[in-house]
N, CA, C, O and the ligand as a Tripos MOL2 file, in Angstrom:
@<TRIPOS>MOLECULE
protein
  265   263    67     0     0
PROTEIN
NO_CHARGES

@<TRIPOS>ATOM
      1 N         -43.2790  -14.0640  -23.6900 N.3       1 MET1
      2 CA        -43.1780  -15.3760  -24.3460 C.3       1 MET1
      3 C         -41.7450  -15.6130  -24.8180 C.2       1 MET1
      4 O         -41.0670  -14.6970  -25.2840 O.2       1 MET1
      5 N         -41.3130  -16.8320  -24.6910 N.am      2 ALA2
      6 CA        -39.9530  -17.1720  -25.1330 C.3       2 ALA2
      7 C         -39.8600  -17.0830  -26.6540 C.2       2 ALA2
      8 O         -40.8320  -17.2990  -27.3770 O.2       2 ALA2
      9 N         -38.6770  -16.7630  -27.0990 N.am      3 GLU3
     10 CA        -38.4700  -16.6800  -28.5430 C.3       3 GLU3
     11 C         -38.0560  -18.0550  -29.0650 C.2       3 GLU3
     12 O         -37.2260  -18.7400  -28.4670 O.2       3 GLU3
     13 N         -38.6390  -18.4330  -30.1660 N.am      4 VAL4
     14 CA        -38.2790  -19.7090  -30.7800 C.3       4 VAL4
     15 C         -37.5690  -19.4360  -32.0870 C.2       4 VAL4
     16 O         -37.9800  -18.5790  -32.8690 O.2       4 VAL4
     17 N         -36.5060  -20.1690  -32.3100 N.am      5 LYS5
     18 CA        -35.8340  -20.0690  -33.5990 C.3       5 LYS5
     19 C         -35.8960  -21.4140  -34.2830 C.2       5 LYS5
     20 O         -35.7520  -22.4590  -33.6480 O.2       5 LYS5
     21 N         -36.1070  -21.3780  -35.5640 N.am      6 ALA6
     22 CA        -36.2020  -22.6200  -36.3250 C.3       6 ALA6
     23 C         -35.5000  -22.4420  -37.6620 C.2       6 ALA6
     24 O         -35.3310  -21.3300  -38.1610 O.2       6 ALA6
     25 N         -35.1000  -23.5680  -38.2190 N.am      7 LEU7
     26 CA        -34.4850  -23.5320  -39.5410 C.3       7 LEU7
     27 C         -35.5590  -23.2250  -40.5650 C.2       7 LEU7
     28 O         -36.5810  -23.9090  -40.6300 O.2       7 LEU7
     29 N         -35.3240  -22.1900  -41.3680 N.am      8 CYS8
     30 CA        -36.2660  -21.8760  -42.4450 C.3       8 CYS8
     31 C         -35.6920  -22.4000  -43.7560 C.2       8 CYS8
     32 O         -34.5650  -22.0770  -44.1310 O.2       8 CYS8
     33 N         -36.4880  -23.2110  -44.4430 N.am      9 MET9
     34 CA        -36.0260  -23.8120  -45.6950 C.3       9 MET9
     35 C         -36.0130  -22.8050  -46.8450 C.2       9 MET9
     36 O         -35.3980  -23.0430  -47.8840 O.2       9 MET9
     37 N         -36.6950  -21.6860  -46.6450 N.am     10 LYS10
     38 CA        -36.7650  -20.6920  -47.7260 C.3      10 LYS10
     39 C         -35.6990  -19.6290  -47.5930 C.2      10 LYS10
     40 O         -35.2290  -19.0870  -48.5930 O.2      10 LYS10
     41 N         -35.3050  -19.3190  -46.3380 N.am     11 CYS11
     42 CA        -34.2920  -18.2870  -46.1320 C.3      11 CYS11
     43 C         -32.9140  -18.9510  -46.1720 C.2      11 CYS11
     44 O         -32.4530  -19.5220  -45.1830 O.2      11 CYS11
     45 N         -32.2760  -18.8640  -47.3220 N.am     12 ARG12
     46 CA        -30.9900  -19.5440  -47.5170 C.3      12 ARG12
     47 C         -29.8430  -18.5380  -47.4280 C.2      12 ARG12
     48 O         -29.9890  -17.3580  -47.7480 O.2      12 ARG12
     49 N         -28.7060  -19.0520  -46.9840 N.am     13 ASP13
     50 CA        -27.5260  -18.1980  -46.9510 C.3      13 ASP13
     51 C         -26.7650  -18.2940  -48.2780 C.2      13 ASP13
     52 O         -27.2380  -18.8990  -49.2400 O.2      13 ASP13
     53 N         -25.5890  -17.6910  -48.3070 N.am     14 GLY14
     54 CA        -24.8170  -17.6570  -49.5380 C.3      14 GLY14
     55 C         -24.4020  -19.0290  -50.0420 C.2      14 GLY14
     56 O         -24.0780  -19.1940  -51.2190 O.2      14 GLY14
     57 N         -24.4120  -20.0180  -49.1420 N.am     15 ASN15
     58 CA        -24.0780  -21.3840  -49.5430 C.3      15 ASN15
     59 C         -25.3230  -22.2160  -49.8320 C.2      15 ASN15
     60 O         -25.2520  -23.4380  -49.9530 O.2      15 ASN15
     61 N         -26.4750  -21.5320  -49.9420 N.am     16 ASN16
     62 CA        -27.7450  -22.1970  -50.2200 C.3      16 ASN16
     63 C         -28.1620  -23.1540  -49.1070 C.2      16 ASN16
     64 O         -28.8370  -24.1540  -49.3530 O.2      16 ASN16
     65 N         -27.7490  -22.8330  -47.8760 N.am     17 LYS17
     66 CA        -28.1530  -23.6360  -46.7180 C.3      17 LYS17
     67 C         -29.2950  -22.9340  -45.9860 C.2      17 LYS17
     68 O         -29.3130  -21.7060  -45.9030 O.2      17 LYS17
     69 N         -30.2500  -23.7070  -45.4550 N.am     18 PRO18
     70 CA        -31.3150  -23.1010  -44.6430 C.3      18 PRO18
     71 C         -30.7190  -22.3680  -43.4420 C.2      18 PRO18
     72 O         -29.7020  -22.7990  -42.8980 O.2      18 PRO18
     73 N         -31.3330  -21.2820  -43.0290 N.am     19 THR19
     74 CA        -30.8030  -20.4790  -41.9210 C.3      19 THR19
     75 C         -31.7930  -20.4470  -40.7600 C.2      19 THR19
     76 O         -32.9940  -20.6510  -40.9400 O.2      19 THR19
     77 N         -31.2590  -20.1830  -39.5560 N.am     20 MET20
     78 CA        -32.1070  -20.0600  -38.3760 C.3      20 MET20
     79 C         -32.8220  -18.7130  -38.4040 C.2      20 MET20
     80 O         -32.1980  -17.6660  -38.5760 O.2      20 MET20
     81 N         -34.1380  -18.7600  -38.2340 N.am     21 GLN21
     82 CA        -34.9380  -17.5310  -38.2150 C.3      21 GLN21
     83 C         -35.8690  -17.5710  -37.0140 C.2      21 GLN21
     84 O         -36.2200  -18.6380  -36.5100 O.2      21 GLN21
     85 N         -36.2590  -16.3840  -36.5690 N.am     22 THR22
     86 CA        -37.2180  -16.3100  -35.4670 C.3      22 THR22
     87 C         -38.5900  -16.7860  -35.9360 C.2      22 THR22
     88 O         -39.0380  -16.4440  -37.0300 O.2      22 THR22
     89 N         -39.2490  -17.5820  -35.0920 N.am     23 MET23
     90 CA        -40.5830  -18.0840  -35.4290 C.3      23 MET23
     91 C         -41.6420  -17.1660  -34.8370 C.2      23 MET23
     92 O         -41.6490  -16.9180  -33.6310 O.2      23 MET23
     93 N         -42.5230  -16.6690  -35.6690 N.am     24 ASN24
     94 CA        -43.6480  -15.8570  -35.1980 C.3      24 ASN24
     95 C         -44.8220  -16.7400  -34.8360 C.2      24 ASN24
     96 O         -45.1040  -17.7330  -35.5060 O.2      24 ASN24
     97 N         -45.5100  -16.3610  -33.7580 N.am     25 ASN25
     98 CA        -46.7490  -17.0410  -33.3780 C.3      25 ASN25
     99 C         -46.6000  -18.5610  -33.2770 C.2      25 ASN25
    100 O         -47.3710  -19.2980  -33.8920 O.2      25 ASN25
    101 N         -45.6130  -19.0340  -32.5070 N.am     26 PRO26
    102 CA        -45.4080  -20.4830  -32.4130 C.3      26 PRO26
    103 C         -46.5800  -21.1980  -31.7260 C.2      26 PRO26
    104 O         -47.0770  -20.7540  -30.6900 O.2      26 PRO26
    105 N         -46.9980  -22.2890  -32.3150 N.am     27 GLN27
    106 CA        -48.0690  -23.1130  -31.7540 C.3      27 GLN27
    107 C         -47.4640  -24.4440  -31.3130 C.2      27 GLN27
    108 O         -46.9030  -25.1830  -32.1210 O.2      27 GLN27
    109 N         -47.5860  -24.7350  -30.0230 N.am     28 VAL28
    110 CA        -47.0150  -25.9800  -29.5070 C.3      28 VAL28
    111 C         -47.9630  -27.1410  -29.7850 C.2      28 VAL28
    112 O         -49.1660  -27.0470  -29.5370 O.2      28 VAL28
    113 N         -47.4230  -28.2070  -30.2880 N.am     29 GLU29
    114 CA        -48.1990  -29.4190  -30.5080 C.3      29 GLU29
    115 C         -47.6010  -30.5490  -29.6930 C.2      29 GLU29
    116 O         -46.3860  -30.6510  -29.5280 O.2      29 GLU29
    117 N         -48.4900  -31.3980  -29.1880 N.am     30 GLU30
    118 CA        -48.0660  -32.5050  -28.3450 C.3      30 GLU30
    119 C         -48.5370  -33.7850  -29.0070 C.2      30 GLU30
    120 O         -49.7070  -33.9090  -29.3670 O.2      30 GLU30
    121 N         -47.6400  -34.7250  -29.1670 N.am     31 LYS31
    122 CA        -48.0220  -35.9830  -29.7900 C.3      31 LYS31
    123 C         -47.5320  -37.1490  -28.9710 C.2      31 LYS31
    124 O         -46.4750  -37.0900  -28.3420 O.2      31 LYS31
    125 N         -48.3120  -38.2080  -28.9850 N.am     32 GLU32
    126 CA        -47.9260  -39.4270  -28.2870 C.3      32 GLU32
    127 C         -46.8470  -40.1350  -29.1030 C.2      32 GLU32
    128 O         -47.0430  -40.4560  -30.2750 O.2      32 GLU32
    129 N         -45.7050  -40.3710  -28.4600 N.am     33 GLY33
    130 CA        -44.6370  -41.1010  -29.1430 C.3      33 GLY33
    131 C         -44.6460  -42.5610  -28.7480 C.2      33 GLY33
    132 O         -45.5580  -43.0270  -28.0650 O.2      33 GLY33
    133 N         -43.6360  -43.2710  -29.1790 N.am     34 LYS34
    134 CA        -43.5380  -44.6870  -28.8290 C.3      34 LYS34
    135 C         -43.2860  -44.8490  -27.3320 C.2      34 LYS34
    136 O         -42.5780  -44.0470  -26.7230 O.2      34 LYS34
    137 N         -43.8680  -45.8860  -26.7500 N.am     35 GLY35
    138 CA        -43.6410  -46.1680  -25.3400 C.3      35 GLY35
    139 C         -44.3320  -45.1880  -24.4100 C.2      35 GLY35
    140 O         -43.9720  -45.0980  -23.2360 O.2      35 GLY35
    141 N         -45.3200  -44.4480  -24.9100 N.am     36 GLY36
    142 CA        -46.0910  -43.5480  -24.0690 C.3      36 GLY36
    143 C         -45.4190  -42.2230  -23.7870 C.2      36 GLY36
    144 O         -45.9820  -41.3860  -23.0820 O.2      36 GLY36
    145 N         -44.2230  -42.0120  -24.3230 N.am     37 SER37
    146 CA        -43.5720  -40.7180  -24.1040 C.3      37 SER37
    147 C         -44.1930  -39.6730  -25.0260 C.2      37 SER37
    148 O         -44.7400  -40.0010  -26.0790 O.2      37 SER37
    149 N         -44.1000  -38.4240  -24.6160 N.am     38 LYS38
    150 CA        -44.6910  -37.3480  -25.4100 C.3      38 LYS38
    151 C         -43.6110  -36.6870  -26.2530 C.2      38 LYS38
    152 O         -42.4600  -36.5550  -25.8390 O.2      38 LYS38
    153 N         -44.0150  -36.2810  -27.4390 N.am     39 ARG39
    154 CA        -43.1080  -35.5080  -28.2900 C.3      39 ARG39
    155 C         -43.7380  -34.1500  -28.5290 C.2      39 ARG39
    156 O         -44.9430  -34.0310  -28.7520 O.2      39 ARG39
    157 N         -42.9020  -33.1370  -28.4780 N.am     40 TYR40
    158 CA        -43.3930  -31.7710  -28.6090 C.3      40 TYR40
    159 C         -42.7920  -31.1140  -29.8360 C.2      40 TYR40
    160 O         -41.6350  -31.3420  -30.1900 O.2      40 TYR40
    161 N         -43.6000  -30.3020  -30.4670 N.am     41 SER41
    162 CA        -43.0890  -29.5570  -31.6150 C.3      41 SER41
    163 C         -43.7720  -28.1980  -31.6520 C.2      41 SER41
    164 O         -44.8040  -27.9900  -31.0150 O.2      41 SER41
    165 N         -43.1920  -27.2900  -32.3960 N.am     42 ALA42
    166 CA        -43.7810  -25.9610  -32.5760 C.3      42 ALA42
    167 C         -43.8890  -25.6780  -34.0600 C.2      42 ALA42
    168 O         -42.9890  -25.9740  -34.8460 O.2      42 ALA42
    169 N         -45.0340  -25.0880  -34.4210 N.am     43 LYS43
    170 CA        -45.2660  -24.6670  -35.8020 C.3      43 LYS43
    171 C         -45.5060  -23.1810  -35.7900 C.2      43 LYS43
    172 O         -46.1910  -22.6710  -34.9040 O.2      43 LYS43
    173 N         -44.9570  -22.4770  -36.7570 N.am     44 GLY44
    174 CA        -45.1950  -21.0470  -36.8280 C.3      44 GLY44
    175 C         -44.7540  -20.4960  -38.1680 C.2      44 GLY44
    176 O         -44.5380  -21.2260  -39.1350 O.2      44 GLY44
    177 N         -44.6280  -19.1680  -38.1870 N.am     45 LYS45
    178 CA        -44.2450  -18.4950  -39.4280 C.3      45 LYS45
    179 C         -42.8680  -17.8760  -39.2700 C.2      45 LYS45
    180 O         -42.5400  -17.3190  -38.2220 O.2      45 LYS45
    181 N         -42.0830  -17.9770  -40.2970 N.am     46 CYS46
    182 CA        -40.7690  -17.3430  -40.3260 C.3      46 CYS46
    183 C         -40.9450  -15.8240  -40.2540 C.2      46 CYS46
    184 O         -41.7310  -15.2460  -41.0040 O.2      46 CYS46
    185 N         -40.1960  -15.1780  -39.3330 N.am     47 ALA47
    186 CA        -40.2960  -13.7250  -39.1830 C.3      47 ALA47
    187 C         -39.7390  -12.9950  -40.4050 C.2      47 ALA47
    188 O         -40.0510  -11.8260  -40.6320 O.2      47 ALA47
    189 N         -38.9400  -13.6670  -41.1620 N.am     48 ASN48
    190 CA        -38.2700  -13.0400  -42.2960 C.3      48 ASN48
    191 C         -39.0680  -13.1640  -43.5930 C.2      48 ASN48
    192 O         -39.2150  -12.1840  -44.3230 O.2      48 ASN48
    193 N         -39.5870  -14.3670  -43.8890 N.am     49 CYS49
    194 CA        -40.2340  -14.5750  -45.1910 C.3      49 CYS49
    195 C         -41.6960  -15.0000  -45.0670 C.2      49 CYS49
    196 O         -42.3690  -15.1720  -46.0840 O.2      49 CYS49
    197 N         -42.2100  -15.1750  -43.8260 N.am     50 GLU50
    198 CA        -43.6090  -15.5590  -43.6150 C.3      50 GLU50
    199 C         -43.8970  -16.9850  -44.0340 C.2      50 GLU50
    200 O         -45.0550  -17.4020  -44.0460 O.2      50 GLU50
    201 N         -42.8680  -17.7410  -44.3780 N.am     51 GLY51
    202 CA        -43.0800  -19.1460  -44.7240 C.3      51 GLY51
    203 C         -43.3280  -19.9710  -43.4780 C.2      51 GLY51
    204 O         -43.0250  -19.5330  -42.3680 O.2      51 GLY51
    205 N         -43.8750  -21.1600  -43.6540 N.am     52 ASN52
    206 CA        -44.1110  -22.0450  -42.5260 C.3      52 ASN52
    207 C         -42.7960  -22.6470  -42.0440 C.2      52 ASN52
    208 O         -41.9820  -23.1190  -42.8370 O.2      52 ASN52
    209 N         -42.6080  -22.6190  -40.7230 N.am     53 VAL53
    210 CA        -41.4370  -23.2680  -40.1300 C.3      53 VAL53
    211 C         -41.9000  -24.2110  -39.0270 C.2      53 VAL53
    212 O         -42.9920  -24.0640  -38.4780 O.2      53 VAL53
    213 N         -41.0530  -25.1730  -38.7190 N.am     54 PHE54
    214 CA        -41.4080  -26.2640  -37.8280 C.3      54 PHE54
    215 C         -40.1710  -26.6420  -37.0320 C.2      54 PHE54
    216 O         -39.0530  -26.6130  -37.5460 O.2      54 PHE54
    217 N         -40.3860  -27.0000  -35.7570 N.am     55 LYS55
    218 CA        -39.2490  -27.3980  -34.9360 C.3      55 LYS55
    219 C         -39.6830  -28.4030  -33.8880 C.2      55 LYS55
    220 O         -40.7600  -28.2710  -33.3060 O.2      55 LYS55
    221 N         -38.8500  -29.4100  -33.6410 N.am     56 PHE56
    222 CA        -39.0880  -30.2870  -32.5040 C.3      56 PHE56
    223 C         -38.6130  -29.5910  -31.2400 C.2      56 PHE56
    224 O         -37.5930  -28.9030  -31.2490 O.2      56 PHE56
    225 N         -39.3590  -29.7710  -30.1430 N.am     57 LEU57
    226 CA        -39.0260  -29.1280  -28.8790 C.3      57 LEU57
    227 C         -38.7710  -30.1800  -27.8150 C.2      57 LEU57
    228 O         -39.3190  -31.2820  -27.8590 O.2      57 LEU57
    229 N         -37.9240  -29.8150  -26.8530 N.am     58 SER58
    230 CA        -37.8320  -30.6100  -25.6330 C.3      58 SER58
    231 C         -39.0570  -30.2670  -24.7770 C.2      58 SER58
    232 O         -39.7490  -29.2850  -25.0460 O.2      58 SER58
    233 N         -39.3190  -31.0720  -23.7560 N.am     59 LYS59
    234 CA        -40.4480  -30.7710  -22.8940 C.3      59 LYS59
    235 C         -40.2630  -29.4120  -22.2260 C.2      59 LYS59
    236 O         -41.2170  -28.6470  -22.0920 O.2      59 LYS59
    237 N         -39.0350  -29.1150  -21.8090 N.am     60 ASP60
    238 CA        -38.7660  -27.8230  -21.1570 C.3      60 ASP60
    239 C         -39.1060  -26.6620  -22.0760 C.2      60 ASP60
    240 O         -39.7450  -25.6930  -21.6650 O.2      60 ASP60
    241 N         -38.6710  -26.7720  -23.3270 N.am     61 ASP61
    242 CA        -38.9580  -25.7080  -24.2840 C.3      61 ASP61
    243 C         -40.4530  -25.5630  -24.5080 C.2      61 ASP61
    244 O         -40.9720  -24.4490  -24.5820 O.2      61 ASP61
    245 N         -41.1470  -26.6970  -24.6170 N.am     62 ALA62
    246 CA        -42.5860  -26.6590  -24.8430 C.3      62 ALA62
    247 C         -43.2950  -25.9910  -23.6560 C.2      62 ALA62
    248 O         -44.2150  -25.1970  -23.8510 O.2      62 ALA62
    249 N         -42.8670  -26.3120  -22.4290 N.am     63 ASP63
    250 CA        -43.4850  -25.7200  -21.2480 C.3      63 ASP63
    251 C         -43.2870  -24.2070  -21.2030 C.2      63 ASP63
    252 O         -44.1650  -23.4740  -20.7480 O.2      63 ASP63
    253 N         -42.1360  -23.7470  -21.6740 N.am     64 LYS64
    254 CA        -41.8570  -22.3060  -21.6560 C.3      64 LYS64
    255 C         -42.7800  -21.5520  -22.6150 C.2      64 LYS64
    256 O         -43.0640  -20.3720  -22.4120 O.2      64 LYS64
    257 N         -43.2420  -22.2380  -23.6540 N.am     65 LEU65
    258 CA        -44.0520  -21.5750  -24.6770 C.3      65 LEU65
    259 C         -45.5340  -21.6150  -24.3650 C.2      65 LEU65
    260 O         -46.3350  -20.9950  -25.0650 O.2      65 LEU65
    261 N         -45.9090  -22.3420  -23.3140 N.am     66 ARG66
    262 CA        -47.3350  -22.4460  -23.0400 C.3      66 ARG66
    263 C         -47.7370  -21.6920  -21.7910 C.2      66 ARG66
    264 O         -48.9130  -21.6850  -21.4260 O.2      66 ARG66
    265 ZN        -37.8690  -17.7090  -43.9620 Zn       67 ZN67
@<TRIPOS>BOND
     1     1     2 1
     2     2     3 1
     3     3     4 2
     4     3     5 am
     5     5     6 1
     6     6     7 1
     7     7     8 2
     8     7     9 am
     9     9    10 1
    10    10    11 1
    11    11    12 2
    12    11    13 am
    13    13    14 1
    14    14    15 1
    15    15    16 2
    16    15    17 am
    17    17    18 1
    18    18    19 1
    19    19    20 2
    20    19    21 am
    21    21    22 1
    22    22    23 1
    23    23    24 2
    24    23    25 am
    25    25    26 1
    26    26    27 1
    27    27    28 2
    28    27    29 am
    29    29    30 1
    30    30    31 1
    31    31    32 2
    32    31    33 am
    33    33    34 1
    34    34    35 1
    35    35    36 2
    36    35    37 am
    37    37    38 1
    38    38    39 1
    39    39    40 2
    40    39    41 am
    41    41    42 1
    42    42    43 1
    43    43    44 2
    44    43    45 am
    45    45    46 1
    46    46    47 1
    47    47    48 2
    48    47    49 am
    49    49    50 1
    50    50    51 1
    51    51    52 2
    52    51    53 am
    53    53    54 1
    54    54    55 1
    55    55    56 2
    56    55    57 am
    57    57    58 1
    58    58    59 1
    59    59    60 2
    60    59    61 am
    61    61    62 1
    62    62    63 1
    63    63    64 2
    64    63    65 am
    65    65    66 1
    66    66    67 1
    67    67    68 2
    68    67    69 am
    69    69    70 1
    70    70    71 1
    71    71    72 2
    72    71    73 am
    73    73    74 1
    74    74    75 1
    75    75    76 2
    76    75    77 am
    77    77    78 1
    78    78    79 1
    79    79    80 2
    80    79    81 am
    81    81    82 1
    82    82    83 1
    83    83    84 2
    84    83    85 am
    85    85    86 1
    86    86    87 1
    87    87    88 2
    88    87    89 am
    89    89    90 1
    90    90    91 1
    91    91    92 2
    92    91    93 am
    93    93    94 1
    94    94    95 1
    95    95    96 2
    96    95    97 am
    97    97    98 1
    98    98    99 1
    99    99   100 2
   100    99   101 am
   101   101   102 1
   102   102   103 1
   103   103   104 2
   104   103   105 am
   105   105   106 1
   106   106   107 1
   107   107   108 2
   108   107   109 am
   109   109   110 1
   110   110   111 1
   111   111   112 2
   112   111   113 am
   113   113   114 1
   114   114   115 1
   115   115   116 2
   116   115   117 am
   117   117   118 1
   118   118   119 1
   119   119   120 2
   120   119   121 am
   121   121   122 1
   122   122   123 1
   123   123   124 2
   124   123   125 am
   125   125   126 1
   126   126   127 1
   127   127   128 2
   128   127   129 am
   129   129   130 1
   130   130   131 1
   131   131   132 2
   132   131   133 am
   133   133   134 1
   134   134   135 1
   135   135   136 2
   136   135   137 am
   137   137   138 1
   138   138   139 1
   139   139   140 2
   140   139   141 am
   141   141   142 1
   142   142   143 1
   143   143   144 2
   144   143   145 am
   145   145   146 1
   146   146   147 1
   147   147   148 2
   148   147   149 am
   149   149   150 1
   150   150   151 1
   151   151   152 2
   152   151   153 am
   153   153   154 1
   154   154   155 1
   155   155   156 2
   156   155   157 am
   157   157   158 1
   158   158   159 1
   159   159   160 2
   160   159   161 am
   161   161   162 1
   162   162   163 1
   163   163   164 2
   164   163   165 am
   165   165   166 1
   166   166   167 1
   167   167   168 2
   168   167   169 am
   169   169   170 1
   170   170   171 1
   171   171   172 2
   172   171   173 am
   173   173   174 1
   174   174   175 1
   175   175   176 2
   176   175   177 am
   177   177   178 1
   178   178   179 1
   179   179   180 2
   180   179   181 am
   181   181   182 1
   182   182   183 1
   183   183   184 2
   184   183   185 am
   185   185   186 1
   186   186   187 1
   187   187   188 2
   188   187   189 am
   189   189   190 1
   190   190   191 1
   191   191   192 2
   192   191   193 am
   193   193   194 1
   194   194   195 1
   195   195   196 2
   196   195   197 am
   197   197   198 1
   198   198   199 1
   199   199   200 2
   200   199   201 am
   201   201   202 1
   202   202   203 1
   203   203   204 2
   204   203   205 am
   205   205   206 1
   206   206   207 1
   207   207   208 2
   208   207   209 am
   209   209   210 1
   210   210   211 1
   211   211   212 2
   212   211   213 am
   213   213   214 1
   214   214   215 1
   215   215   216 2
   216   215   217 am
   217   217   218 1
   218   218   219 1
   219   219   220 2
   220   219   221 am
   221   221   222 1
   222   222   223 1
   223   223   224 2
   224   223   225 am
   225   225   226 1
   226   226   227 1
   227   227   228 2
   228   227   229 am
   229   229   230 1
   230   230   231 1
   231   231   232 2
   232   231   233 am
   233   233   234 1
   234   234   235 1
   235   235   236 2
   236   235   237 am
   237   237   238 1
   238   238   239 1
   239   239   240 2
   240   239   241 am
   241   241   242 1
   242   242   243 1
   243   243   244 2
   244   243   245 am
   245   245   246 1
   246   246   247 1
   247   247   248 2
   248   247   249 am
   249   249   250 1
   250   250   251 1
   251   251   252 2
   252   251   253 am
   253   253   254 1
   254   254   255 1
   255   255   256 2
   256   255   257 am
   257   257   258 1
   258   258   259 1
   259   259   260 2
   260   259   261 am
   261   261   262 1
   262   262   263 1
   263   263   264 2
@<TRIPOS>SUBSTRUCTURE
     1 MET1         2 RESIDUE 1 A MET
     2 ALA2         6 RESIDUE 1 A ALA
     3 GLU3        10 RESIDUE 1 A GLU
     4 VAL4        14 RESIDUE 1 A VAL
     5 LYS5        18 RESIDUE 1 A LYS
     6 ALA6        22 RESIDUE 1 A ALA
     7 LEU7        26 RESIDUE 1 A LEU
     8 CYS8        30 RESIDUE 1 A CYS
     9 MET9        34 RESIDUE 1 A MET
    10 LYS10       38 RESIDUE 1 A LYS
    11 CYS11       42 RESIDUE 1 A CYS
    12 ARG12       46 RESIDUE 1 A ARG
    13 ASP13       50 RESIDUE 1 A ASP
    14 GLY14       54 RESIDUE 1 A GLY
    15 ASN15       58 RESIDUE 1 A ASN
    16 ASN16       62 RESIDUE 1 A ASN
    17 LYS17       66 RESIDUE 1 A LYS
    18 PRO18       70 RESIDUE 1 A PRO
    19 THR19       74 RESIDUE 1 A THR
    20 MET20       78 RESIDUE 1 A MET
    21 GLN21       82 RESIDUE 1 A GLN
    22 THR22       86 RESIDUE 1 A THR
    23 MET23       90 RESIDUE 1 A MET
    24 ASN24       94 RESIDUE 1 A ASN
    25 ASN25       98 RESIDUE 1 A ASN
    26 PRO26      102 RESIDUE 1 A PRO
    27 GLN27      106 RESIDUE 1 A GLN
    28 VAL28      110 RESIDUE 1 A VAL
    29 GLU29      114 RESIDUE 1 A GLU
    30 GLU30      118 RESIDUE 1 A GLU
    31 LYS31      122 RESIDUE 1 A LYS
    32 GLU32      126 RESIDUE 1 A GLU
    33 GLY33      130 RESIDUE 1 A GLY
    34 LYS34      134 RESIDUE 1 A LYS
    35 GLY35      138 RESIDUE 1 A GLY
    36 GLY36      142 RESIDUE 1 A GLY
    37 SER37      146 RESIDUE 1 A SER
    38 LYS38      150 RESIDUE 1 A LYS
    39 ARG39      154 RESIDUE 1 A ARG
    40 TYR40      158 RESIDUE 1 A TYR
    41 SER41      162 RESIDUE 1 A SER
    42 ALA42      166 RESIDUE 1 A ALA
    43 LYS43      170 RESIDUE 1 A LYS
    44 GLY44      174 RESIDUE 1 A GLY
    45 LYS45      178 RESIDUE 1 A LYS
    46 CYS46      182 RESIDUE 1 A CYS
    47 ALA47      186 RESIDUE 1 A ALA
    48 ASN48      190 RESIDUE 1 A ASN
    49 CYS49      194 RESIDUE 1 A CYS
    50 GLU50      198 RESIDUE 1 A GLU
    51 GLY51      202 RESIDUE 1 A GLY
    52 ASN52      206 RESIDUE 1 A ASN
    53 VAL53      210 RESIDUE 1 A VAL
    54 PHE54      214 RESIDUE 1 A PHE
    55 LYS55      218 RESIDUE 1 A LYS
    56 PHE56      222 RESIDUE 1 A PHE
    57 LEU57      226 RESIDUE 1 A LEU
    58 SER58      230 RESIDUE 1 A SER
    59 LYS59      234 RESIDUE 1 A LYS
    60 ASP60      238 RESIDUE 1 A ASP
    61 ASP61      242 RESIDUE 1 A ASP
    62 ALA62      246 RESIDUE 1 A ALA
    63 ASP63      250 RESIDUE 1 A ASP
    64 LYS64      254 RESIDUE 1 A LYS
    65 LEU65      258 RESIDUE 1 A LEU
    66 ARG66      262 RESIDUE 1 A ARG
    67 ZN67       265 GROUP 0 **** ****
């Protein structure tokens, strides 16, 4: 399975900015967007803090995860 990285709002760096963390157990979601186009996103858990993380995906990225 491809690795997904997402910004974690809980894992902050020294400047108090969210950092990119590996997403565990990503679940791809597909939603109908405007004009009939599809929007893809992934939901999962931060590998570092177990918090919920979320990311928008391109169609290519979504296909790789399914
Ligand atoms: Zn985290």
